[in-house]
Every structure is written in C-alpha cells, then in structure tokens.
C-alpha positions as CSV (number, residue, x, y, z in Angstrom):
1,M,14.9,-10.4,-9.8
2,S,12.1,-10.8,-12.3
3,E,10.7,-8.1,-14.6
4,T,7.2,-7.8,-16.1
5,Q,7.3,-5.1,-18.7
6,A,7.7,-1.9,-16.7
7,T,7.5,-3.4,-13.2
8,K,10.3,-5.1,-11.3
9,L,9.9,-7.7,-8.5
10,D,12.8,-8.4,-6.2
11,R,13.1,-10.6,-3.1
12,H,15.0,-9.7,0.0
13,G,14.4,-12.8,2.1
14,P,10.8,-12.7,3.3
15,V,10.4,-9.2,1.9
16,A,9.2,-8.7,-1.7
17,V,9.9,-5.3,-3.4
18,I,7.7,-4.3,-6.3
19,T,9.1,-1.3,-8.2
20,L,7.2,0.7,-10.8
21,N,9.9,1.0,-13.4
22,S,9.1,3.6,-15.9
23,P,11.2,6.6,-14.8
24,Q,10.8,8.3,-18.2
25,T,7.1,8.8,-17.4
26,R,7.7,9.2,-13.6
27,N,6.1,5.8,-13.2
28,A,2.7,6.8,-14.7
29,L,0.3,3.9,-14.4
30,G,-0.3,3.3,-18.1
31,E,-1.3,0.0,-19.4
32,A,2.2,-1.6,-19.3
33,V,3.0,-0.5,-15.7
34,A,-0.4,-1.3,-14.4
35,S,-0.3,-4.8,-16.0
36,G,3.1,-5.5,-14.6
37,L,2.0,-4.3,-11.1
38,H,-1.0,-6.6,-11.1
39,A,1.2,-9.6,-12.2
40,A,3.7,-8.9,-9.4
41,L,0.9,-8.6,-6.8
42,M,-0.6,-11.8,-8.0
43,S,2.7,-13.5,-7.6
44,V,3.5,-12.3,-4.0
45,A,0.0,-12.3,-2.5
46,P,-0.4,-16.1,-2.1
47,D,3.3,-16.8,-1.6
48,P,3.9,-18.0,2.0
49,A,7.6,-17.2,1.8
50,V,6.7,-13.5,1.4
51,R,5.7,-12.0,4.7
52,V,5.9,-8.3,3.8
53,V,5.6,-6.4,0.5
54,V,7.2,-3.0,-0.3
55,L,5.8,-0.9,-3.2
56,T,8.0,1.8,-4.6
57,G,8.9,3.6,-7.8
58,A,12.2,4.0,-9.8
59,G,13.9,7.2,-10.7
60,G,13.0,9.3,-7.7
61,A,9.2,9.1,-8.2
62,F,6.5,6.9,-6.8
63,S,4.0,7.5,-9.5
64,A,2.8,10.6,-11.4
65,G,-0.7,9.0,-11.8
66,A,-2.4,7.9,-15.0
67,D,-0.5,8.2,-18.2
68,L,-2.3,11.0,-19.9
69,K,-0.2,10.6,-23.0
70,E,-2.1,7.3,-23.6
71,G,-5.3,9.4,-23.7
72,L,-8.8,8.5,-22.5
73,P,-10.3,5.3,-23.8
74,E,-11.8,5.5,-27.2
75,T,-13.4,2.1,-27.5
76,H,-14.7,1.7,-24.0
77,R,-15.7,3.9,-21.0
78,V,-13.3,5.4,-18.5
79,E,-15.3,3.5,-15.9
80,D,-14.4,0.2,-17.5
81,M,-10.7,1.1,-17.6
82,I,-10.6,2.0,-13.9
83,N,-12.4,-1.1,-12.9
84,S,-10.2,-3.4,-15.1
85,R,-6.8,-1.7,-14.9
86,Y,-6.6,-0.4,-11.3
87,R,-9.3,-1.9,-9.1
88,P,-8.0,-5.5,-9.1
89,S,-4.6,-4.3,-7.9
90,L,-6.0,-1.9,-5.3
91,E,-8.2,-4.6,-3.9
92,L,-5.2,-7.1,-3.9
93,I,-3.2,-4.7,-1.8
94,A,-6.1,-4.1,0.6
95,G,-7.1,-7.7,0.8
96,M,-3.8,-9.7,0.9
97,D,-3.0,-11.3,4.2
98,K,0.3,-9.5,4.6
99,P,1.3,-5.9,5.2
100,V,2.1,-3.7,2.2
101,I,4.4,-0.7,2.7
102,A,4.5,2.1,0.3
103,A,7.9,3.8,-0.1
104,V,7.2,7.2,-1.6
105,A,9.7,9.5,-3.1
106,G,8.7,12.5,-5.3
107,P,5.1,12.5,-6.5
108,A,2.3,10.2,-5.5
109,A,-0.2,11.9,-7.7
110,G,-3.7,11.0,-9.0
111,I,-4.2,7.2,-9.1
112,G,-0.6,7.0,-7.8
113,M,-1.8,8.7,-4.6
114,S,-4.5,6.0,-4.3
115,F,-2.0,3.3,-4.6
116,A,0.2,4.8,-1.9
117,L,-2.7,5.4,0.5
118,V,-4.3,2.0,0.1
119,C,-1.1,0.4,1.4
120,D,-1.1,-0.6,5.1
121,L,1.9,1.6,5.9
122,V,3.5,4.6,4.1
123,V,7.1,5.7,4.4
124,M,7.7,9.0,2.6
125,A,11.0,10.6,1.6
126,E,11.6,14.2,2.5
127,N,11.1,15.1,-1.2
128,G,7.8,13.1,-1.4
129,F,4.4,14.6,-1.8
130,L,0.7,13.7,-2.4
131,L,-1.3,15.4,-5.1
132,A,-4.9,15.0,-6.2
133,P,-4.9,17.1,-9.4
134,F,-8.2,15.9,-10.8
135,S,-10.1,19.2,-10.5
136,T,-7.5,21.0,-12.7
137,I,-8.4,18.8,-15.7
138,G,-12.1,18.4,-15.1
139,L,-12.1,15.0,-13.4
140,I,-12.8,13.6,-9.9
141,P,-10.6,11.6,-7.6
142,D,-10.6,7.9,-8.4
143,G,-9.0,4.6,-7.4
144,G,-10.8,4.8,-4.0
145,A,-9.2,8.2,-3.2
146,T,-12.5,9.7,-1.8
147,W,-12.9,6.7,0.5
148,L,-9.3,6.7,1.6
149,L,-9.0,10.5,2.2
150,A,-12.4,10.9,3.9
151,R,-11.7,8.2,6.4
152,R,-8.3,9.6,7.2
153,L,-9.0,13.3,7.2
154,G,-12.7,13.7,7.6
155,Y,-15.0,15.1,5.0
156,H,-14.1,18.8,5.1
157,R,-10.3,18.4,4.9
158,A,-10.5,15.6,2.3
159,Y,-12.9,17.7,0.1
160,Q,-10.6,20.7,0.3
161,L,-7.5,18.7,-0.6
162,C,-9.3,17.4,-3.7
163,V,-10.9,20.5,-5.0
164,E,-7.9,22.8,-4.4
165,A,-5.5,20.2,-5.9
166,E,-2.8,21.4,-3.5
167,R,0.5,19.6,-3.3
168,I,0.8,18.1,0.2
169,P,4.6,17.9,1.1
170,A,6.0,15.2,3.3
171,D,6.0,17.1,6.6
172,R,2.3,18.0,6.2
173,C,1.4,14.4,5.2
174,L,3.0,13.2,8.4
175,A,1.2,15.8,10.5
176,M,-2.1,15.0,8.9
177,G,-1.7,11.3,9.5
178,L,-1.4,10.3,5.8
179,V,2.0,8.7,6.2
180,N,3.7,6.9,9.0
181,R,7.2,8.0,8.7
182,V,9.3,10.7,6.9
183,V,12.9,9.8,6.2
184,A,15.9,11.2,4.3
185,T,15.4,10.9,0.5
186,D,18.6,8.9,0.0
187,T,17.7,6.4,2.7
188,L,14.1,5.8,1.7
189,L,14.5,2.2,0.5
190,S,17.0,1.1,3.0
191,E,14.9,2.4,6.0
192,T,11.7,0.9,4.5
193,L,13.4,-2.5,4.0
194,A,14.7,-2.4,7.6
195,W,11.2,-1.8,8.9
196,A,9.8,-4.4,6.6
197,G,12.4,-6.9,7.9
198,E,11.4,-6.2,11.5
199,L,7.7,-6.8,10.6
200,A,8.6,-10.0,8.8
201,E,9.9,-11.4,12.1
202,R,6.6,-11.1,13.7
203,A,3.8,-13.7,13.7
204,P,2.4,-13.7,10.1
205,L,-1.0,-14.9,11.3
206,A,-1.2,-12.1,13.8
207,L,-0.3,-9.5,11.2
208,A,-2.8,-10.9,8.7
209,R,-5.7,-11.1,11.2
210,T,-4.9,-7.6,12.6
211,K,-5.1,-6.2,9.0
212,R,-8.3,-8.0,8.3
213,A,-9.9,-6.7,11.6
214,M,-8.8,-3.1,11.0
215,R,-9.8,-3.1,7.4
216,Q,-13.3,-4.4,8.2
217,A,-13.7,-2.2,11.3
218,M,-14.0,0.9,9.1
219,S,-17.4,-0.4,7.9
220,L,-18.6,-2.4,10.8
221,S,-20.5,-1.4,14.0
222,F,-18.6,-1.5,17.3
223,G,-20.4,-4.6,18.4
224,D,-19.7,-6.4,15.1
225,T,-16.1,-5.4,15.4
226,V,-15.8,-6.9,18.9
227,A,-17.3,-10.2,17.5
228,L,-15.0,-10.2,14.5
229,E,-11.9,-9.6,16.8
230,A,-13.1,-12.5,19.0
231,A,-13.4,-14.9,16.0
232,L,-10.0,-13.9,14.6
233,Q,-8.4,-14.1,18.1
234,N,-9.7,-17.6,18.4
235,E,-7.9,-18.5,15.2
236,C,-4.7,-17.0,16.4
237,A,-4.9,-18.6,19.9
238,A,-5.1,-22.0,18.2
239,S,-2.0,-21.5,16.1
240,A,1.5,-22.9,16.5
241,D,2.8,-19.3,16.4
242,T,0.9,-18.4,19.6
243,R,2.3,-21.4,21.4
244,E,5.8,-20.5,20.2
245,G,5.3,-16.9,21.2
246,V,4.3,-17.8,24.8
247,Q,7.1,-20.4,25.1
248,A,9.6,-17.9,23.9
249,F,8.4,-15.3,26.4
250,L,8.7,-17.9,29.2
251,E,12.2,-18.9,28.1
252,K,13.2,-15.2,27.6
253,R,14.3,-15.8,24.0
254,K,13.3,-14.4,20.6
255,P,10.3,-16.3,19.0
256,R,10.6,-18.1,15.7
257,F,7.3,-17.7,14.0
258,E,6.4,-20.0,11.0
259,G,3.1,-18.6,10.0
260,R,1.0,-21.6,11.1
C-alpha cells in the first residue's frame, strides 16, 4: 500500500483501489485529497499490470464534495481551480484504457458526485446517495455534472435534480440508471472487488476499446460510430487475445488474456 497525503493506493492483484482518505472531512476534495487522487490515477493509468481501478472513500463516505472550509480562491478564479484541481483527474478516469468502478457509500455530493458518475461503473451501498447541492449556496453544478446528468437522465430530469438539490437515495439512483448495482453497506468493497476481479479476467484490449467506442459514441453520429467500431474491431481482431479467446472457445477452456 502507498499513501499520497490524504489518498491511499492499494493493489489487489490486477485491481487497484484508490481510497479518498480524509474521513474527518467526509473525503471532501480539498487540495490535499485532490492532489493525492491525481497522483494515484497517474500511477495506475499507464500500468499494464492494473486492469481495473476501484475508486472509493474511507470512513463510510465517498465524498462530500469540495472542501468549503478551504474557502473560494482568493488569488485566482474559481474557474482556474476547477480546471487545474479537478479536470485532469476527471479526464484521466474518462480517458484511461481500463474500467474504473466507483464504490459509493454515504454521500457522493457536489464535485464528489461528478467523480462517481464519470466512472465507467458505479456500485452504491444501501446508505449511499447522490446530491447536487449547488443551488443552495448560489453555485451551479461543475466537474462535468451537467454533461453527465443530461446524458443519463435527459434535460428535464437532470435540470430538476440540480435546481431542487434533492438527495437521491440508492434505490432511486438504481431506478434512474445512475448506478449499476446497489449492495449491502457492509459488503460494498468486497462485492465491488469481486466484480472488478471478474472484469480483470476479460480481454483488456476489448474492455479498453469498448470504453473508447462508447465514450465517443455520445458525441458522434451513428455513421461515424459504426466506422469507429469497425476500426477498433480491426485492432482487436489482430490481437493475441482474440486468437486466445477463439482457441479457448474451441478447446472448451477458460481463456488466459494477456492484454496484447
């Protein structure tokens, strides 16, 4: 296990677990936590030994959002802080060639909600909830929240969620399609790790190319998406993993994928 200020990085075989580790602030994404998160993501993103990443929080909370006790920037604009403190990590999660699973207990609020929703998959504990409290303090959603929510919920539901600042509990998150699974609070990490372990046994190139295609599909035309899929399929078809997958199928055995 390694620690970077208020963020922990653990390895469970091919699964890396990044833990926001400031329970006294409910893992608010202040300067120290955000810096540690970015360092951990920079470590795992290019590492071929890491096939799946889990992002979670310590102390029964995912993240309460920005650390308001640090105050708003005095020497530079809020815009600069968002672009320098949060955007690089959000883009790393969205862009890395491996699945990132958010394991959410307690609040995923404000910018913490954005970090949960930008992940490729979300497992939420029964006590988990999403909250966009911005309108209650005179701010707007940030960290890509408007993009993420509008694409998942449509304009009207996303706008209502943001302006009413309503807490969305786990069962509603599941019904609305904002999370993939809801599990018992005390088994959140173990069940997430089990799912991550299953995904880690699949062909890394296939998972990476599927992620790339689906991320880009949200901004491409149908025809351009077909063309992108064809190009990525060509890359997969030429890989050793595809040859191994076909051979394993013919031999009725479990494939051993190596990510090449």
